[in-house]
C-alpha positions in Angstrom: 45.2 -104.3 -49.3 46.9 -102.9 -52.4 45.3 -100.0 -54.3 43.3 -101.2 -57.3 44.0 -99.6 -60.7 41.5 -99.6 -63.5 41.7 -98.1 -67.0 38.4 -97.7 -68.9 38.7 -97.6 -72.7 36.1 -95.5 -74.6 36.2 -95.5 -78.4 32.7 -94.2 -79.1 30.3 -91.5 -77.8 28.2 -94.3 -76.2 31.2 -96.0 -74.6 32.4 -92.6 -73.2 29.0 -92.1 -71.6 29.3 -95.6 -70.1 32.8 -95.0 -68.9 31.8 -91.8 -67.1 29.0 -93.7 -65.3 31.4 -96.6 -64.6 33.9 -94.1 -62.9 31.1 -92.7 -60.7 29.9 -96.2 -59.7 33.4 -97.6 -59.1 34.5 -94.7 -57.0 31.2 -94.7 -55.0 31.8 -98.3 -54.2 35.6 -98.4 -54.0 36.8 -94.8 -53.3 40.5 -95.7 -53.1 40.6 -97.0 -56.6 42.9 -95.3 -59.1 41.0 -94.9 -62.4 41.5 -93.5 -65.8 39.4 -93.2 -68.9 41.4 -93.4 -72.2 39.4 -92.0 -75.1 40.2 -92.5 -78.7 38.3 -92.5 -82.1 34.7 -91.1 -81.7 35.0 -90.8 -78.0 37.4 -87.9 -78.4 35.0 -85.7 -80.4 32.2 -86.7 -77.9 34.4 -85.6 -75.0 34.9 -82.2 -76.6 31.3 -81.8 -77.5 29.7 -82.7 -74.1 29.7 -80.6 -71.0 32.5 -81.6 -68.7 31.6 -83.1 -65.4 33.8 -84.2 -62.5 34.8 -87.4 -64.4 36.9 -85.3 -66.9 39.7 -85.2 -64.3 40.1 -89.0 -65.1 39.8 -88.6 -68.8 42.8 -88.8 -71.2 42.4 -87.9 -74.9 44.3 -89.7 -77.6 46.4 -87.0 -79.4 46.5 -89.2 -82.6 42.7 -89.2 -82.7 42.6 -85.4 -82.2 45.0 -84.9 -85.1 43.3 -87.5 -87.3 39.9 -85.8 -86.8 41.3 -82.2 -87.1 40.1 -81.4 -83.6 41.4 -78.9 -81.1 41.3 -79.7 -77.4 39.9 -76.3 -76.3 38.6 -77.8 -73.0 42.1 -78.5 -71.8 41.5 -82.2 -71.1 44.8 -84.0 -70.5 46.2 -85.7 -73.6 48.2 -88.8 -74.2 50.3 -89.6 -77.2 48.4 -92.6 -78.4 45.6 -94.6 -76.7 47.0 -97.9 -77.8 50.4 -97.2 -76.3 48.9 -96.0 -73.0 46.5 -99.0 -72.8 49.4 -101.4 -73.4 51.7 -99.7 -70.9 49.1 -99.5 -68.1 48.2 -103.2 -68.6 51.8 -104.1 -68.5 52.2 -102.6 -65.0 49.1 -104.2 -63.7 46.1 -102.0 -64.4 42.9 -103.8 -65.0 41.4 -103.1 -68.5 37.7 -102.6 -69.1 36.3 -101.6 -72.5 33.3 -99.4 -71.7 
């Protein structure tokens, strides 16, 4: 069976919280799933304000959102150029998209 790949899109603090729970639940049920959380807009500031947990390794912050909000990624969370580009590219190569 092929590895499943899922990208969770978080655009608010609430959706980031849901996405983090979704990752935990998904990996508990399907541990071989490849998963990413793509955060933009309000989810970026929420990611930087909340204590990191083990789901931060799956988190990608939109650099455009960081710049637009004047934020500094002092937590060292991996960044992507633009959420919209990453979401489009992942879906194009077969990743399942879920808006958290």
